[in-house]
PQR file with spaces between the fields and no chain letter, atoms N, CA, C, O and H, PARSE charges and radii, in Angstrom:
ATOM       1  N    MET     1      83.406  119.873   98.716 -0.4000 1.5000
ATOM       2  CA   MET     1      83.900  119.214   99.906 -0.0000 2.0000
ATOM       3  C    MET     1      84.793  118.053   99.556  0.5500 1.7000
ATOM       4  O    MET     1      85.786  117.798  100.237 -0.5500 1.4000
ATOM       5  N    ALA     2      84.435  117.317   98.453 -0.4000 1.5000
ATOM       6  CA   ALA     2      85.313  116.171   98.019 -0.0000 2.0000
ATOM       7  C    ALA     2      86.680  116.670   97.669  0.5500 1.7000
ATOM       8  O    ALA     2      87.676  116.035   98.017 -0.5500 1.4000
ATOM       9  H    ALA     2      83.629  117.524   97.899  0.4000 1.0000
ATOM      10  N    GLY     3      86.761  117.802   96.984 -0.4000 1.5000
ATOM      11  CA   GLY     3      88.063  118.314   96.623 -0.0000 2.0000
ATOM      12  C    GLY     3      88.900  118.707   97.835  0.5500 1.7000
ATOM      13  O    GLY     3      90.102  118.445   97.878 -0.5500 1.4000
ATOM      14  H    GLY     3      85.952  118.318   96.702  0.4000 1.0000
ATOM      15  N    GLU     4      88.301  119.294   98.755 -0.4000 1.5000
ATOM      16  CA   GLU     4      89.046  119.675  100.004 -0.0000 2.0000
ATOM      17  C    GLU     4      89.543  118.492  100.760  0.5500 1.7000
ATOM      18  O    GLU     4      90.597  118.573  101.392 -0.5500 1.4000
ATOM      19  H    GLU     4      87.325  119.507   98.720  0.4000 1.0000
ATOM      20  N    LYS     5      88.830  117.384  100.728 -0.4000 1.5000
ATOM      21  CA   LYS     5      89.233  116.133  101.427 -0.0000 2.0000
ATOM      22  C    LYS     5      90.049  115.179  100.593  0.5500 1.7000
ATOM      23  O    LYS     5      90.498  114.146  101.091 -0.5500 1.4000
ATOM      24  H    LYS     5      87.974  117.318  100.214  0.4000 1.0000
ATOM      25  N    GLY     6      90.259  115.522   99.275 -0.4000 1.5000
ATOM      26  CA   GLY     6      91.004  114.639   98.412 -0.0000 2.0000
ATOM      27  C    GLY     6      90.267  113.396   98.053  0.5500 1.7000
ATOM      28  O    GLY     6      90.873  112.354   97.805 -0.5500 1.4000
ATOM      29  H    GLY     6      89.895  116.361   98.871  0.4000 1.0000
ATOM      30  N    ALA     7      88.986  113.486   98.022 -0.4000 1.5000
ATOM      31  CA   ALA     7      88.128  112.330   97.727 -0.0000 2.0000
ATOM      32  C    ALA     7      87.627  112.330   96.341  0.5500 1.7000
ATOM      33  O    ALA     7      87.540  113.398   95.735 -0.5500 1.4000
ATOM      34  H    ALA     7      88.493  114.333   98.223  0.4000 1.0000
ATOM      35  N    LEU     8      87.292  111.211   95.794 -0.4000 1.5000
ATOM      36  CA   LEU     8      86.729  110.949   94.560 -0.0000 2.0000
ATOM      37  C    LEU     8      85.239  111.334   94.575  0.5500 1.7000
ATOM      38  O    LEU     8      84.488  110.807   95.396 -0.5500 1.4000
ATOM      39  H    LEU     8      87.363  110.343   96.287  0.4000 1.0000
ATOM      40  N    LEU     9      84.814  112.200   93.726 -0.4000 1.5000
ATOM      41  CA   LEU     9      83.353  112.627   93.688 -0.0000 2.0000
ATOM      42  C    LEU     9      82.674  111.796   92.642  0.5500 1.7000
ATOM      43  O    LEU     9      82.957  111.886   91.447 -0.5500 1.4000
ATOM      44  H    LEU     9      85.425  112.628   93.059  0.4000 1.0000
ATOM      45  N    LEU    10      81.718  110.938   93.157 -0.4000 1.5000
ATOM      46  CA   LEU    10      80.827  110.205   92.213 -0.0000 2.0000
ATOM      47  C    LEU    10      79.547  110.965   92.059  0.5500 1.7000
ATOM      48  O    LEU    10      78.986  111.442   93.046 -0.5500 1.4000
ATOM      49  H    LEU    10      81.488  110.865   94.127  0.4000 1.0000
ATOM      50  N    THR    11      79.077  111.088   90.865 -0.4000 1.5000
ATOM      51  CA   THR    11      77.891  111.928   90.565 -0.0000 2.0000
ATOM      52  C    THR    11      77.128  111.332   89.370  0.5500 1.7000
ATOM      53  O    THR    11      77.725  110.726   88.480 -0.5500 1.4000
ATOM      54  H    THR    11      79.533  110.701   90.064  0.4000 1.0000
ATOM      55  N    ALA    12      75.845  111.509   89.365 -0.4000 1.5000
ATOM      56  CA   ALA    12      75.000  111.232   88.221 -0.0000 2.0000
ATOM      57  C    ALA    12      74.584  112.534   87.551  0.5500 1.7000
ATOM      58  O    ALA    12      73.823  112.510   86.584 -0.5500 1.4000
ATOM      59  H    ALA    12      75.360  112.001   90.087  0.4000 1.0000
ATOM      60  N    ASP    13      75.039  113.608   88.018 -0.4000 1.5000
ATOM      61  CA   ASP    13      74.735  114.962   87.568 -0.0000 2.0000
ATOM      62  C    ASP    13      75.532  115.216   86.214  0.5500 1.7000
ATOM      63  O    ASP    13      76.756  115.090   86.169 -0.5500 1.4000
ATOM      64  H    ASP    13      75.657  113.628   88.804  0.4000 1.0000
ATOM      65  N    LYS    14      74.810  115.558   85.178 -0.4000 1.5000
ATOM      66  CA   LYS    14      75.436  115.743   83.828 -0.0000 2.0000
ATOM      67  C    LYS    14      76.157  117.064   83.714  0.5500 1.7000
ATOM      68  O    LYS    14      76.921  117.255   82.767 -0.5500 1.4000
ATOM      69  H    LYS    14      73.816  115.660   85.214  0.4000 1.0000
ATOM      70  N    ASP    15      75.953  117.970   84.622 -0.4000 1.5000
ATOM      71  CA   ASP    15      76.557  119.296   84.485 -0.0000 2.0000
ATOM      72  C    ASP    15      77.974  119.390   85.006  0.5500 1.7000
ATOM      73  O    ASP    15      78.549  120.472   84.890 -0.5500 1.4000
ATOM      74  H    ASP    15      75.333  117.815   85.392  0.4000 1.0000
ATOM      75  N    PHE    16      78.582  118.388   85.555 -0.4000 1.5000
ATOM      76  CA   PHE    16      79.831  118.466   86.164 -0.0000 2.0000
ATOM      77  C    PHE    16      80.928  118.823   85.093  0.5500 1.7000
ATOM      78  O    PHE    16      81.876  119.541   85.408 -0.5500 1.4000
ATOM      79  H    PHE    16      78.115  117.509   85.649  0.4000 1.0000
ATOM      80  N    GLY    17      80.790  118.322   83.847 -0.4000 1.5000
ATOM      81  CA   GLY    17      81.714  118.747   82.834 -0.0000 2.0000
ATOM      82  C    GLY    17      81.836  120.222   82.682  0.5500 1.7000
ATOM      83  O    GLY    17      82.932  120.766   82.542 -0.5500 1.4000
ATOM      84  H    GLY    17      80.020  117.738   83.591  0.4000 1.0000
ATOM      85  N    GLU    18      80.695  120.873   82.709 -0.4000 1.5000
ATOM      86  CA   GLU    18      80.689  122.288   82.580 -0.0000 2.0000
ATOM      87  C    GLU    18      81.376  122.968   83.847  0.5500 1.7000
ATOM      88  O    GLU    18      82.143  123.916   83.680 -0.5500 1.4000
ATOM      89  H    GLU    18      79.805  120.430   82.822  0.4000 1.0000
ATOM      90  N    LEU    19      81.115  122.516   84.998 -0.4000 1.5000
ATOM      91  CA   LEU    19      81.684  123.000   86.230 -0.0000 2.0000
ATOM      92  C    LEU    19      83.208  122.799   86.232  0.5500 1.7000
ATOM      93  O    LEU    19      83.950  123.689   86.647 -0.5500 1.4000
ATOM      94  H    LEU    19      80.492  121.745   85.133  0.4000 1.0000
ATOM      95  N    VAL    20      83.678  121.614   85.761 -0.4000 1.5000
ATOM      96  CA   VAL    20      85.052  121.344   85.855 -0.0000 2.0000
ATOM      97  C    VAL    20      85.824  122.101   84.740  0.5500 1.7000
ATOM      98  O    VAL    20      86.783  122.812   85.041 -0.5500 1.4000
ATOM      99  H    VAL    20      83.076  120.891   85.424  0.4000 1.0000
ATOM     100  N    PHE    21      85.427  121.960   83.500 -0.4000 1.5000
ATOM     101  CA   PHE    21      86.214  122.504   82.383 -0.0000 2.0000
ATOM     102  C    PHE    21      85.958  123.943   81.962  0.5500 1.7000
ATOM     103  O    PHE    21      86.884  124.631   81.532 -0.5500 1.4000
ATOM     104  H    PHE    21      84.648  121.382   83.256  0.4000 1.0000
ATOM     105  N    ARG    22      84.750  124.398   82.075 -0.4000 1.5000
ATOM     106  CA   ARG    22      84.459  125.781   81.663 -0.0000 2.0000
ATOM     107  C    ARG    22      84.536  126.764   82.748  0.5500 1.7000
ATOM     108  O    ARG    22      85.030  127.875   82.556 -0.5500 1.4000
ATOM     109  H    ARG    22      83.998  123.839   82.424  0.4000 1.0000
ATOM     110  N    GLN    23      84.046  126.380   83.928 -0.4000 1.5000
ATOM     111  CA   GLN    23      84.073  127.235   85.056 -0.0000 2.0000
ATOM     112  C    GLN    23      85.130  127.005   86.103  0.5500 1.7000
ATOM     113  O    GLN    23      85.287  127.797   87.032 -0.5500 1.4000
ATOM     114  H    GLN    23      83.645  125.477   84.084  0.4000 1.0000
ATOM     115  N    ASN    24      85.863  125.904   85.947 -0.4000 1.5000
ATOM     116  CA   ASN    24      86.997  125.555   86.837 -0.0000 2.0000
ATOM     117  C    ASN    24      86.618  125.677   88.302  0.5500 1.7000
ATOM     118  O    ASN    24      87.338  126.254   89.117 -0.5500 1.4000
ATOM     119  H    ASN    24      85.735  125.261   85.192  0.4000 1.0000
ATOM     120  N    LEU    25      85.458  125.109   88.600 -0.4000 1.5000
ATOM     121  CA   LEU    25      84.920  125.180   89.967 -0.0000 2.0000
ATOM     122  C    LEU    25      85.112  123.979   90.795  0.5500 1.7000
ATOM     123  O    LEU    25      84.992  124.046   92.018 -0.5500 1.4000
ATOM     124  H    LEU    25      84.873  124.640   87.938  0.4000 1.0000
ATOM     125  N    VAL    26      85.414  122.851   90.170 -0.4000 1.5000
ATOM     126  CA   VAL    26      85.466  121.585   90.921 -0.0000 2.0000
ATOM     127  C    VAL    26      86.874  121.047   90.827  0.5500 1.7000
ATOM     128  O    VAL    26      87.245  120.465   89.808 -0.5500 1.4000
ATOM     129  H    VAL    26      85.512  122.797   89.176  0.4000 1.0000
ATOM     130  N    PRO    27      87.696  121.235   91.908 -0.5600 1.5000
ATOM     131  CA   PRO    27      89.015  120.664   91.910  0.2800 2.0000
ATOM     132  C    PRO    27      89.030  119.201   92.209  0.5500 1.7000
ATOM     133  O    PRO    27      88.049  118.717   92.773 -0.5500 1.4000
ATOM     134  N    GLY    28      90.019  118.471   91.896 -0.4000 1.5000
ATOM     135  CA   GLY    28      90.086  117.029   92.268 -0.0000 2.0000
ATOM     136  C    GLY    28      89.522  116.129   91.258  0.5500 1.7000
ATOM     137  O    GLY    28      89.381  116.452   90.079 -0.5500 1.4000
ATOM     138  H    GLY    28      90.817  118.864   91.439  0.4000 1.0000
ATOM     139  N    GLU    29      89.181  114.919   91.783 -0.4000 1.5000
ATOM     140  CA   GLU    29      88.812  113.808   90.952 -0.0000 2.0000
ATOM     141  C    GLU    29      87.258  113.756   90.898  0.5500 1.7000
ATOM     142  O    GLU    29      86.581  113.834   91.923 -0.5500 1.4000
ATOM     143  H    GLU    29      89.294  114.656   92.741  0.4000 1.0000
ATOM     144  N    VAL    30      86.730  113.621   89.663 -0.4000 1.5000
ATOM     145  CA   VAL    30      85.265  113.514   89.466 -0.0000 2.0000
ATOM     146  C    VAL    30      85.022  112.357   88.585  0.5500 1.7000
ATOM     147  O    VAL    30      85.694  112.152   87.575 -0.5500 1.4000
ATOM     148  H    VAL    30      87.280  113.558   88.830  0.4000 1.0000
ATOM     149  N    LEU    31      83.992  111.556   89.003 -0.4000 1.5000
ATOM     150  CA   LEU    31      83.602  110.351   88.206 -0.0000 2.0000
ATOM     151  C    LEU    31      82.082  110.417   87.978  0.5500 1.7000
ATOM     152  O    LEU    31      81.312  109.909   88.792 -0.5500 1.4000
ATOM     153  H    LEU    31      83.446  111.723   89.824  0.4000 1.0000
ATOM     154  N    PRO    32      81.656  111.038   86.879 -0.5600 1.5000
ATOM     155  CA   PRO    32      80.246  110.992   86.573  0.2800 2.0000
ATOM     156  C    PRO    32      79.862  109.545   86.181  0.5500 1.7000
ATOM     157  O    PRO    32      80.617  108.841   85.510 -0.5500 1.4000
ATOM     158  N    LEU    33      78.679  109.140   86.620 -0.4000 1.5000
ATOM     159  CA   LEU    33      78.161  107.806   86.283 -0.0000 2.0000
ATOM     160  C    LEU    33      77.054  107.931   85.287  0.5500 1.7000
ATOM     161  O    LEU    33      76.069  108.631   85.521 -0.5500 1.4000
ATOM     162  H    LEU    33      78.066  109.712   87.166  0.4000 1.0000
ATOM     163  N    ARG    34      77.203  107.276   84.207 -0.4000 1.5000
ATOM     164  CA   ARG    34      76.215  107.247   83.152 -0.0000 2.0000
ATOM     165  C    ARG    34      75.689  105.782   83.038  0.5500 1.7000
ATOM     166  O    ARG    34      75.871  105.082   82.042 -0.5500 1.4000
ATOM     167  H    ARG    34      78.003  106.708   84.016  0.4000 1.0000
ATOM     168  N    LEU    35      75.023  105.392   84.152 -0.4000 1.5000
ATOM     169  CA   LEU    35      74.628  103.994   84.317 -0.0000 2.0000
ATOM     170  C    LEU    35      73.101  103.800   84.412  0.5500 1.7000
ATOM     171  O    LEU    35      72.597  102.891   85.070 -0.5500 1.4000
ATOM     172  H    LEU    35      74.876  105.961   84.961  0.4000 1.0000
ATOM     173  N    GLU    36      72.387  104.725   83.703 -0.4000 1.5000
ATOM     174  CA   GLU    36      70.909  104.628   83.646 -0.0000 2.0000
ATOM     175  C    GLU    36      70.492  103.330   83.203  0.5500 1.7000
ATOM     176  O    GLU    36      71.134  102.747   82.329 -0.5500 1.4000
ATOM     177  H    GLU    36      72.796  105.464   83.168  0.4000 1.0000
ATOM     178  N    GLY    37      69.437  102.809   83.747 -0.4000 1.5000
ATOM     179  CA   GLY    37      68.884  101.454   83.325 -0.0000 2.0000
ATOM     180  C    GLY    37      69.389  100.284   84.030  0.5500 1.7000
ATOM     181  O    GLY    37      68.800   99.204   83.971 -0.5500 1.4000
ATOM     182  H    GLY    37      68.915  103.283   84.456  0.4000 1.0000
ATOM     183  N    LEU    38      70.586  100.483   84.774 -0.4000 1.5000
ATOM     184  CA   LEU    38      71.089   99.320   85.492 -0.0000 2.0000
ATOM     185  C    LEU    38      70.498   99.292   86.900  0.5500 1.7000
ATOM     186  O    LEU    38      70.070  100.308   87.447 -0.5500 1.4000
ATOM     187  H    LEU    38      71.064  101.360   84.822  0.4000 1.0000
ATOM     188  N    SER    39      70.495   98.130   87.436 -0.4000 1.5000
ATOM     189  CA   SER    39      70.039   97.937   88.881 -0.0000 2.0000
ATOM     190  C    SER    39      71.024   98.563   89.791  0.5500 1.7000
ATOM     191  O    SER    39      72.144   98.834   89.359 -0.5500 1.4000
ATOM     192  H    SER    39      70.843   97.304   86.991  0.4000 1.0000
ATOM     193  N    PRO    40      70.689   98.820   91.041 -0.5600 1.5000
ATOM     194  CA   PRO    40      71.638   99.375   91.994  0.2800 2.0000
ATOM     195  C    PRO    40      72.800   98.468   92.216  0.5500 1.7000
ATOM     196  O    PRO    40      73.922   98.934   92.417 -0.5500 1.4000
ATOM     197  N    GLY    41      72.558   97.132   92.185 -0.4000 1.5000
ATOM     198  CA   GLY    41      73.625   96.162   92.306 -0.0000 2.0000
ATOM     199  C    GLY    41      74.611   96.197   91.161  0.5500 1.7000
ATOM     200  O    GLY    41      75.823   96.111   91.361 -0.5500 1.4000
ATOM     201  H    GLY    41      71.647   96.753   92.022  0.4000 1.0000
ATOM     202  N    GLU    42      74.056   96.330   89.912 -0.4000 1.5000
ATOM     203  CA   GLU    42      74.929   96.458   88.718 -0.0000 2.0000
ATOM     204  C    GLU    42      75.690   97.720   88.674  0.5500 1.7000
ATOM     205  O    GLU    42      76.807   97.755   88.157 -0.5500 1.4000
ATOM     206  H    GLU    42      73.072   96.400   89.750  0.4000 1.0000
ATOM     207  N    LYS    43      75.111   98.800   89.214 -0.4000 1.5000
ATOM     208  CA   LYS    43      75.797  100.028   89.312 -0.0000 2.0000
ATOM     209  C    LYS    43      77.022   99.908   90.256  0.5500 1.7000
ATOM     210  O    LYS    43      78.138  100.324   89.944 -0.5500 1.4000
ATOM     211  H    LYS    43      74.204   98.772   89.633  0.4000 1.0000
ATOM     212  N    ALA    44      76.729   99.311   91.426 -0.4000 1.5000
ATOM     213  CA   ALA    44      77.775   99.117   92.396 -0.0000 2.0000
ATOM     214  C    ALA    44      78.917   98.231   91.884  0.5500 1.7000
ATOM     215  O    ALA    44      80.079   98.468   92.212 -0.5500 1.4000
ATOM     216  H    ALA    44      75.823   98.973   91.680  0.4000 1.0000
ATOM     217  N    GLU    45      78.582   97.196   91.070 -0.4000 1.5000
ATOM     218  CA   GLU    45      79.603   96.396   90.435 -0.0000 2.0000
ATOM     219  C    GLU    45      80.454   97.159   89.530  0.5500 1.7000
ATOM     220  O    GLU    45      81.675   97.011   89.561 -0.5500 1.4000
ATOM     221  H    GLU    45      77.638   97.003   90.804  0.4000 1.0000
ATOM     222  N    GLN    46      79.829   98.042   88.648 -0.4000 1.5000
ATOM     223  CA   GLN    46      80.548   98.822   87.703 -0.0000 2.0000
ATOM     224  C    GLN    46      81.516   99.811   88.389  0.5500 1.7000
ATOM     225  O    GLN    46      82.665   99.959   87.975 -0.5500 1.4000
ATOM     226  H    GLN    46      78.836   98.162   88.622  0.4000 1.0000
ATOM     227  N    VAL    47      81.028  100.474   89.433 -0.4000 1.5000
ATOM     228  CA   VAL    47      81.921  101.425   90.220 -0.0000 2.0000
ATOM     229  C    VAL    47      83.040  100.668   90.836  0.5500 1.7000
ATOM     230  O    VAL    47      84.183  101.114   90.737 -0.5500 1.4000
ATOM     231  H    VAL    47      80.094  100.354   89.770  0.4000 1.0000
ATOM     232  N    ALA    48      82.794   99.525   91.484 -0.4000 1.5000
ATOM     233  CA   ALA    48      83.776   98.768   92.118 -0.0000 2.0000
ATOM     234  C    ALA    48      84.858   98.309   91.109  0.5500 1.7000
ATOM     235  O    ALA    48      86.053   98.364   91.400 -0.5500 1.4000
ATOM     236  H    ALA    48      81.865   99.163   91.565  0.4000 1.0000
ATOM     237  N    TRP    49      84.409   97.856   89.917 -0.4000 1.5000
ATOM     238  CA   TRP    49      85.362   97.456   88.860 -0.0000 2.0000
ATOM     239  C    TRP    49      86.305   98.689   88.472  0.5500 1.7000
ATOM     240  O    TRP    49      87.525   98.571   88.356 -0.5500 1.4000
ATOM     241  H    TRP    49      83.438   97.811   89.680  0.4000 1.0000
ATOM     242  N    ALA    50      85.640   99.824   88.292 -0.4000 1.5000
ATOM     243  CA   ALA    50      86.429  101.001   87.863 -0.0000 2.0000
ATOM     244  C    ALA    50      87.488  101.375   88.929  0.5500 1.7000
ATOM     245  O    ALA    50      88.638  101.653   88.590 -0.5500 1.4000
ATOM     246  H    ALA    50      84.649   99.919   88.386  0.4000 1.0000
ATOM     247  N    LEU    51      87.087  101.377   90.224 -0.4000 1.5000
ATOM     248  CA   LEU    51      88.010  101.672   91.282 -0.0000 2.0000
ATOM     249  C    LEU    51      89.081  100.641   91.400  0.5500 1.7000
ATOM     250  O    LEU    51      90.253  100.996   91.528 -0.5500 1.4000
ATOM     251  H    LEU    51      86.153  101.151   90.499  0.4000 1.0000
ATOM     252  N    ARG    52      88.737   99.366   91.363 -0.4000 1.5000
ATOM     253  CA   ARG    52      89.686   98.294   91.484 -0.0000 2.0000
ATOM     254  C    ARG    52      90.630   98.227   90.300  0.5500 1.7000
ATOM     255  O    ARG    52      91.825   98.019   90.511 -0.5500 1.4000
ATOM     256  H    ARG    52      87.786   99.078   91.259  0.4000 1.0000
ATOM     257  N    SER    53      90.196   98.380   89.136 -0.4000 1.5000
ATOM     258  CA   SER    53      91.029   98.193   87.927 -0.0000 2.0000
ATOM     259  C    SER    53      91.711   99.455   87.491  0.5500 1.7000
ATOM     260  O    SER    53      92.747   99.383   86.830 -0.5500 1.4000
ATOM     261  H    SER    53      89.226   98.548   88.964  0.4000 1.0000
ATOM     262  N    HIS    54      91.153  100.676   87.846 -0.4000 1.5000
ATOM     263  CA   HIS    54      91.739  101.897   87.281 -0.0000 2.0000
ATOM     264  C    HIS    54      91.938  102.996   88.364  0.5500 1.7000
ATOM     265  O    HIS    54      92.063  104.184   88.065 -0.5500 1.4000
ATOM     266  H    HIS    54      90.312  100.735   88.383  0.4000 1.0000
ATOM     267  N    GLY    55      91.959  102.550   89.586 -0.4000 1.5000
ATOM     268  CA   GLY    55      92.061  103.567   90.717 -0.0000 2.0000
ATOM     269  C    GLY    55      93.071  104.639   90.539  0.5500 1.7000
ATOM     270  O    GLY    55      92.759  105.824   90.656 -0.5500 1.4000
ATOM     271  H    GLY    55      91.858  101.586   89.829  0.4000 1.0000
ATOM     272  N    GLU    56      94.319  104.233   90.248 -0.4000 1.5000
ATOM     273  CA   GLU    56      95.380  105.170   90.078 -0.0000 2.0000
ATOM     274  C    GLU    56      95.167  106.178   88.930  0.5500 1.7000
ATOM     275  O    GLU    56      95.575  107.334   89.041 -0.5500 1.4000
ATOM     276  H    GLU    56      94.572  103.271   90.153  0.4000 1.0000
ATOM     277  N    ALA    57      94.511  105.728   87.800 -0.4000 1.5000
ATOM     278  CA   ALA    57      94.270  106.526   86.735 -0.0000 2.0000
ATOM     279  C    ALA    57      93.235  107.621   86.976  0.5500 1.7000
ATOM     280  O    ALA    57      93.163  108.623   86.264 -0.5500 1.4000
ATOM     281  H    ALA    57      94.180  104.789   87.710  0.4000 1.0000
ATOM     282  N    LEU    58      92.406  107.368   88.059 -0.4000 1.5000
ATOM     283  CA   LEU    58      91.314  108.311   88.284 -0.0000 2.0000
ATOM     284  C    LEU    58      91.813  109.506   89.109  0.5500 1.7000
ATOM     285  O    LEU    58      91.059  110.455   89.323 -0.5500 1.4000
ATOM     286  H    LEU    58      92.465  106.554   88.638  0.4000 1.0000
ATOM     287  N    LEU    59      93.099  109.473   89.587 -0.4000 1.5000
ATOM     288  CA   LEU    59      93.636  110.614   90.337 -0.0000 2.0000
ATOM     289  C    LEU    59      93.876  111.815   89.403  0.5500 1.7000
ATOM     290  O    LEU    59      94.435  111.684   88.314 -0.5500 1.4000
ATOM     291  H    LEU    59      93.711  108.702   89.413  0.4000 1.0000
ATOM     292  N    ARG    60      93.423  113.007   89.883 -0.4000 1.5000
ATOM     293  CA   ARG    60      93.566  114.232   89.105 -0.0000 2.0000
ATOM     294  C    ARG    60      92.934  114.025   87.748  0.5500 1.7000
ATOM     295  O    ARG    60      93.542  114.399   86.746 -0.5500 1.4000
ATOM     296  H    ARG    60      92.969  113.114   90.768  0.4000 1.0000
ATOM     297  N    ALA    61      91.811  113.482   87.664 -0.4000 1.5000
ATOM     298  CA   ALA    61      91.191  113.201   86.357 -0.0000 2.0000
ATOM     299  C    ALA    61      89.680  113.436   86.390  0.5500 1.7000
ATOM     300  O    ALA    61      89.074  113.325   87.456 -0.5500 1.4000
ATOM     301  H    ALA    61      91.317  113.179   88.479  0.4000 1.0000
ATOM     302  N    PHE    62      89.069  113.751   85.275 -0.4000 1.5000
ATOM     303  CA   PHE    62      87.649  113.771   85.096 -0.0000 2.0000
ATOM     304  C    PHE    62      87.349  112.526   84.249  0.5500 1.7000
ATOM     305  O    PHE    62      87.763  112.430   83.094 -0.5500 1.4000
ATOM     306  H    PHE    62      89.562  113.841   84.410  0.4000 1.0000
ATOM     307  N    SER    63      86.646  111.611   84.829 -0.4000 1.5000
ATOM     308  CA   SER    63      86.394  110.348   84.135 -0.0000 2.0000
ATOM     309  C    SER    63      84.923  110.132   84.010  0.5500 1.7000
ATOM     310  O    SER    63      84.166  110.718   84.784 -0.5500 1.4000
ATOM     311  H    SER    63      86.310  111.689   85.768  0.4000 1.0000
ATOM     312  N    VAL    64      84.468  109.334   83.093 -0.4000 1.5000
ATOM     313  CA   VAL    64      83.064  109.049   82.842 -0.0000 2.0000
ATOM     314  C    VAL    64      82.935  107.534   82.770  0.5500 1.7000
ATOM     315  O    VAL    64      83.618  106.890   81.974 -0.5500 1.4000
ATOM     316  H    VAL    64      85.082  108.858   82.464  0.4000 1.0000
ATOM     317  N    LEU    65      82.053  106.953   83.607 -0.4000 1.5000
ATOM     318  CA   LEU    65      81.791  105.545   83.613 -0.0000 2.0000
ATOM     319  C    LEU    65      80.443  105.277   82.934  0.5500 1.7000
ATOM     320  O    LEU    65      79.440  105.833   83.381 -0.5500 1.4000
ATOM     321  H    LEU    65      81.499  107.477   84.254  0.4000 1.0000
ATOM     322  N    ASP    66      80.371  104.507   81.946 -0.4000 1.5000
ATOM     323  CA   ASP    66      79.127  103.992   81.332 -0.0000 2.0000
ATOM     324  C    ASP    66      79.216  102.475   81.298  0.5500 1.7000
ATOM     325  O    ASP    66      80.263  101.905   81.606 -0.5500 1.4000
ATOM     326  H    ASP    66      81.186  104.055   81.583  0.4000 1.0000
ATOM     327  N    PRO    67      78.136  101.825   80.928 -0.5600 1.5000
ATOM     328  CA   PRO    67      78.154  100.328   80.988  0.2800 2.0000
ATOM     329  C    PRO    67      79.215   99.712   80.057  0.5500 1.7000
ATOM     330  O    PRO    67      79.642   98.586   80.312 -0.5500 1.4000
ATOM     331  N    ARG    68      79.622  100.343   79.080 -0.4000 1.5000
ATOM     332  CA   ARG    68      80.584   99.810   78.121 -0.0000 2.0000
ATOM     333  C    ARG    68      82.031  100.165   78.366  0.5500 1.7000
ATOM     334  O    ARG    68      82.942   99.432   77.980 -0.5500 1.4000
ATOM     335  H    ARG    68      79.275  101.258   78.873  0.4000 1.0000
ATOM     336  N    ARG    69      82.239  101.341   79.035 -0.4000 1.5000
ATOM     337  CA   ARG    69      83.667  101.716   79.120 -0.0000 2.0000
ATOM     338  C    ARG    69      83.838  102.710   80.264  0.5500 1.7000
ATOM     339  O    ARG    69      82.880  103.184   80.875 -0.5500 1.4000
ATOM     340  H    ARG    69      81.499  101.936   79.348  0.4000 1.0000
ATOM     341  N    LEU    70      85.137  103.001   80.523 -0.4000 1.5000
ATOM     342  CA   LEU    70      85.522  104.054   81.386 -0.0000 2.0000
ATOM     343  C    LEU    70      86.416  104.975   80.641  0.5500 1.7000
ATOM     344  O    LEU    70      87.454  104.563   80.125 -0.5500 1.4000
ATOM     345  H    LEU    70      85.915  102.616   80.028  0.4000 1.0000
ATOM     346  N    ARG    71      86.021  106.263   80.569 -0.4000 1.5000
ATOM     347  CA   ARG    71      86.835  107.271   79.843 -0.0000 2.0000
ATOM     348  C    ARG    71      87.526  108.152   80.892  0.5500 1.7000
ATOM     349  O    ARG    71      86.872  108.624   81.822 -0.5500 1.4000
ATOM     350  H    ARG    71      85.177  106.598   80.988  0.4000 1.0000
ATOM     351  N    VAL    72      88.808  108.374   80.759 -0.4000 1.5000
ATOM     352  CA   VAL    72      89.670  109.108   81.711 -0.0000 2.0000
ATOM     353  C    VAL    72      90.279  110.278   81.009  0.5500 1.7000
ATOM     354  O    VAL    72      90.960  110.127   79.995 -0.5500 1.4000
ATOM     355  H    VAL    72      89.340  107.991   80.004  0.4000 1.0000
ATOM     356  N    ARG    73      90.026  111.483   81.564 -0.4000 1.5000
ATOM     357  CA   ARG    73      90.694  112.689   81.016 -0.0000 2.0000
ATOM     358  C    ARG    73      91.453  113.413   82.104  0.5500 1.7000
ATOM     359  O    ARG    73      90.835  113.955   83.020 -0.5500 1.4000
ATOM     360  H    ARG    73      89.473  111.605   82.388  0.4000 1.0000
ATOM     361  N    LYS    74      92.733  113.439   82.037 -0.4000 1.5000
ATOM     362  CA   LYS    74      93.517  113.998   83.181 -0.0000 2.0000
ATOM     363  C    LYS    74      93.365  115.471   83.211  0.5500 1.7000
ATOM     364  O    LYS    74      93.299  116.127   82.172 -0.5500 1.4000
ATOM     365  H    LYS    74      93.234  112.998   81.293  0.4000 1.0000
ATOM     366  N    LEU    75      93.310  115.987   84.373 -0.4000 1.5000
ATOM     367  CA   LEU    75      93.055  117.470   84.622 -0.0000 2.0000
ATOM     368  C    LEU    75      94.439  118.146   84.657  0.5500 1.7000
ATOM     369  O    LEU    75      95.419  117.537   85.085 -0.5500 1.4000
ATOM     370  H    LEU    75      93.364  115.454   85.217  0.4000 1.0000
ATOM     371  N    PRO    76      94.507  119.396   84.209 -0.5600 1.5000
ATOM     372  CA   PRO    76      95.753  120.084   84.271  0.2800 2.0000
ATOM     373  C    PRO    76      96.230  120.370   85.715  0.5500 1.7000
ATOM     374  O    PRO    76      95.432  120.525   86.639 -0.5500 1.4000
ATOM     375  N    GLY    77      97.507  120.430   85.853 -0.4000 1.5000
ATOM     376  CA   GLY    77      98.067  120.754   87.167 -0.0000 2.0000
ATOM     377  C    GLY    77      98.552  119.573   87.830  0.5500 1.7000
ATOM     378  O    GLY    77      99.058  119.658   88.949 -0.5500 1.4000
ATOM     379  H    GLY    77      98.155  120.304   85.102  0.4000 1.0000
């Protein structure tokens, strides 16, 4: 649904890399969150920082956000 609407998909599901790269089932932007152990407020701050600071880079990309960094991998097409 996120791909159809052109929305960024935020997920804590670790299987999205498989769905995106091996099975080509998820079009669009995906941002898996690896923020275990943080409070909900800290998670919200991390996500807000990523969107505010790197929003354009997240377009047509599979990115991973953890407490130390944001990794961005552009999708083909």
